[in-house]
N, C-alpha and C positions, 0 to 999 in steps of 0.2 A: 351233954357229953354222949349221951348214946346217939345224938345226930352227928356230932363229931365224927364218932367210930363209924357210922354209916358212910358219912362220906370219903374218910380215909378210905374204908374198903371198896367203896365203889370205884375210887380213884385207881387202887392198885389192879381192881379186876378189869379195869379197861386196858383195851388195846395199846392205848397211847402211849409211847415211850416220853418220861418226863425229861430223859436228857436227850432227846433227839433234836435236831437242829430246829425242825418247825415250830416243836414246842417251846423251845427256849426263845426263839425268836417271836412268836406269839405272846409269850409272857413278858418280853422286854417290850413289845410296844403296847401292852396292856398296862404296863408299869409307868408308863408316862400319865396316865390319866388317874392314877391311884394319888391321893394326897398325901402330904408328907405327914398326916396325922395318926397313921396307923391303918390297920385292917379292921375297924370295927363296921356296925351296922350302917353307920352314916356314910361312911367311905364307899361302902360296897353299893349303896343307893345312889351316890354321886356318880359311880363307874358305869353303872348301868344307864344313867341319865345320859352321860356324856358320850357313851358309845353309840348309843341310839341316835344322839343329837349328829355325830360323826358319819353314821349310817345315812342319816337323813341329807346330810349336806353332800355327801359322795352321789347318792341318787339322783340329786337336784342339778349337780353337776353334769352327771351322765346323759339326765335330761338335756341340759341345754348343749351338751356338744351332740346330741343327735338330732336337734331342733334343724341345723344347716342341711343334714340329711334327709330329713321328712320334709324340707322345703323342695330339694332336688326330685325326691320320688314324686311328690305331688305335681312338680312341672312337668316330670316326664310322664306321669300317669295323664297330665291334660294333653301332652303332645301326642300320645297314642291314641286318646279319643279323638282328638282332631285328624290324625292320620285314618283313623277307623272309619272316619265319616268321609274322608277324601277318597279312599278305596272304595267304600260303598257307591260313592257318587260316580265314580271312574267307572266302577263295573257295571253301573246302571247306563252309563252313555254308551260302553263298548256293547252292551247286548243291545241297546237300540239301534246303534250303528251297525251292527251284524245284520239284525232285521231289515235296517232300510238298504243295506248294501248286498243282502242276499241276492234280489232280483238283478241287480248290475254283475254281481258275479256268475250268476246264471247265463246272462245274456254275454258277458266275456267268454265264455267257455263255449257257448253256442257259435260266437264270432270267429273263435278260435279253430273250432271244427271246420267252421265253413270256409275259412282261410286255408286251410289243409287241402280242403277239397279242391279249390280254386286253384292253389299251387300246382296240384297233379294233372289238373284240366290244363294248365298253363303249360307245364313241361310236354304234355301231349301235343298241343297245338303246335310249340316250338318244334318238335320233333316233325310233325307233319309239314310244317313251313319249310323243315331242313329238305323234305323228301320231295315235295311238291310245288316249290315255288321258286321261279328265278329271281337271282340277285339284280338290284338294280344297273349293276355293270353290264351283265349279260342282256338285260333288257334294252339297254340303251346300244349295245354291239348290235343286236338283231333289227333295231330300228333303223341302225344307220346306214350309210352306203358304202363305208369301209370294209373290207376285208382284211380282217387283223388277227392278232393271237385271241383277243376277248370275244371277236365273233366266231372262231373256231372251238373256244371253250364253250360257247354259249349252244353251239349245236350239239356239243356232247350233253351238256346238261339236259337240253331238251329229250334227247334221246334215252338220257337215263331217267327223266321224269316220266317218258311214256313207257318205259318197263317196270317201274314203282307202280303206274297204274293197273297193271295184271293184280296186284294185291289188293288195290283199292277196290276194284271193280269186284271182287270176290265177297265183299263186304257191305260196301255203299255202291251199288251200280249206277244209280243216278249221277252221285256227285262225280265218279269215276268218269262216266260218257262225257259229262259237261267239262271236264278237264282235259278229256282228249280232244274233244272237239275245238276248245279254245285253243290249245298247242298245236294242233295239225294246220292252223293257219299260217300260225307263225313258222312252224316248221317246213312247212312247204314253199313259204315265201323265202326262208333263208336257204334252202335247197336250189332253188331257182338262182339266187343270187350268188351262191358258191359255183353253181354250174357255169354260169357266164363268165366268172371271174377267172377259173379253171380255163375255160375256152381262150381267155385273154392271154393267159399266161403260159398256154403250150408253147406258141414261137420261141419263146424266150427259154423258156427250161428245155427244150429239146435240144438247143445248141449245147449244152453243156458235156463236158467231156467225160464225165462219170457220174455217180450218184451223190457222191461227197460234195460236188459243187450245185446239187439240185437245192432249191429253197425249201426248208424244211416245212413253210406253211404249204407250200403246194404238195409235198408230199401227204400231210397231214389232209389237205382238201380232197385229194384222191381216195384216201382211206376212209374219209366220211361220206365220200360219194359212194361207197360200196351200198350203203344203205338203200340208194335207189339205183338199181342195177342199170336201168335205161339211160342215166346221167354217165353213170362210170363207163360201160360200154363206147358210149359216141366219145366221150374225152379220151378214151385208151386208144380208141381206133384214129382219132385226131394227132395222138401222140404218136403211135405207130407210123403214120403218114409223114409226119414231121421227121421224125427219126430215120425215114427210109430216104429221104432226100439228102439229110446229113451223113448217113452211110454212102449213097451213091457220089457224093461230092468227095467224101474221103477216099473212095475207091478210085476215083478217076485221078485224085491228086497222088495217091500212092503209085499208080501207073505212070503218071507223067512227070511229077516233081519229086517224090520221094518225100522222106521225111525231113523234120527241121535241120536246117544247116546241111541238107543232102545226104543226112544219115536217118535211116537207109536210104541206099540209092534207088532210083524210080526202077519199078520192076520191067518198064518196056525196055531197059537196057539189054535186057538177057531175052530179047524177043529171038533172037536168032538160034537160040538153045532152046527147042519145045519143051524139053522135058523141065528144064528149071525155070522156064517162064511160067507153065503151067502150076507146077508145084509151088512158085513162090505166091501166085493169086490165090491158088487153095490154102495157102498158109494162113495169108493176109485174111480170108474170108472165115475160116476157123477161129482165128484170134476176134475179129469182128463179132462173130457168132458168140463167143463166151462173153466179152464185154456186154453186147447187147442183151443178152439173157441176165447177165448179173445187174445191168443198169434198171431192168423192167421190173425184175424181182425185188430189189430194193426199193424202188418207187411204191409200187402196190403192198409192199410189207407181207409178202408171204410168209416170210419164217416168224415175224411178230404172229401173225395172224395164226399160226399153227400152235404158236406157244400159248397163245390165249384160249384157242379152242380146246387144247388138251385140259387147261386149267378149270375151264367151265364145264366140263363133261361131266367131273364128280360132283359139282353144285348141281346141275341137271338131272342127274341121278336122282339126289335126294327130292329134288321137289318135282320130280314128274307127276306123282299123284294131285299134288295140290295144282300145278299147272293145267292137268286136264280137267279137274274138279273148274276151274277159273274159266277154261276155255267153252265148256258147256254152257256157262252162265253167260259169258260173253256173246257166245252164238245168238243168244235169244234176241240180241237188239241188234238192228241193222248198221246203227250208227258206231257199233262198237267191233264188228266183225273183222274191220281193217286191221285194227289191233292185234287178233289172234293169230293173223297171218305173217309169218316172217319174209320180209322182202330183202334182207339182206343177202348179198352175193355169197355164195358160198365159198370153201376155200377150193374145192375141186374146181367150181367154173371160174375161179380166179387164175387157176393153173392152167387151164383150158384157153383161156384169154391169151394169158402171157406166152404159151407155146404158139397161138395164132398170130399173136403181135409181132413176135420174133421172125416169124416166117415172112409175116408181111412187110416187115422190115428189109430182109434180106431179098426178098423177091425182086427189086428194086436192080440189084446187081447181076440178076439172072441174064438178061438179054446183053450187058457189056460183056461178060465172062464168058457166054455162049459165043459170042461173035469171035473173041480173040482165041478161044481154044480152037475154033474151026479154021482160023485164019492160020494158027500156027501149024494145025495138023495138015 
């Protein structure tokens, strides 16, 4: 009885509530294992045995349930081990490949650097070729026998290259001298051919009634010949002589035949009136003087030359020091001396030639005019 009392007291002192749902559910679950014979010692022993057997069965069931999970985990672990081996093998191959390709990468970087240097040199070479090389079209035109647009452009290009040689002679004098010498032969041959062609064209072009009817190639040829004053002066004198004949014929025609379709009427009609007769002749000569002056000025391009000169003056001021230094170097070599001297006909010289040519053209009508003036007086 003392033991029973102790159990009851221990049960009452515990925090477990007998009336709680959990306690009731536990008691109900345990009641299934209590035999119907009562709550004696044998029944309690059987209850303990049954609970242990039930616990063991549930543990076995739990182990059986986790067996498939264990298999999956083992398979995963095996896969991870294989993956680790693969990663280690791949890392080893990558390291070996890196060691093997290090020399190739260095070589590729070196080649890339060399390519950049070569590209820079290529750009410099192309720029030099643009400045100092004749196009095949221009070379063919210079070697041909026909004087056309390409030929005139080729002479312009040769003159431009000769000017560019000033810069080249300041840095690479030997190369510049060689280029000047090779260009000089072509240039002189081209100017001789242009000179002969201009002489052949003068009789035809001199018959033009105005500058608008003159061939543009002829005007361009005279402009280029200014680089050779001797050739230009000779052609200009020939043109003045040809125009002199034309003006004389026109003056005689105005005196005897008059204008087209009789308008204006011939000046000789008024020979009986000395004042009007002389006035008409002088008026015609005044008009002819203006026409010839305009004709010659438009052909030799004095207005264009003045505009170009004003544009070049500013450039020449900026480059005067460089050019003077370049001329000192050029003068040290006999073959390059001709390049430092400008042989281009100046604007003032051209104006003087025009004035002289106009006088030369109208000089032809001086005798017919003086004879008629003396006769009328």
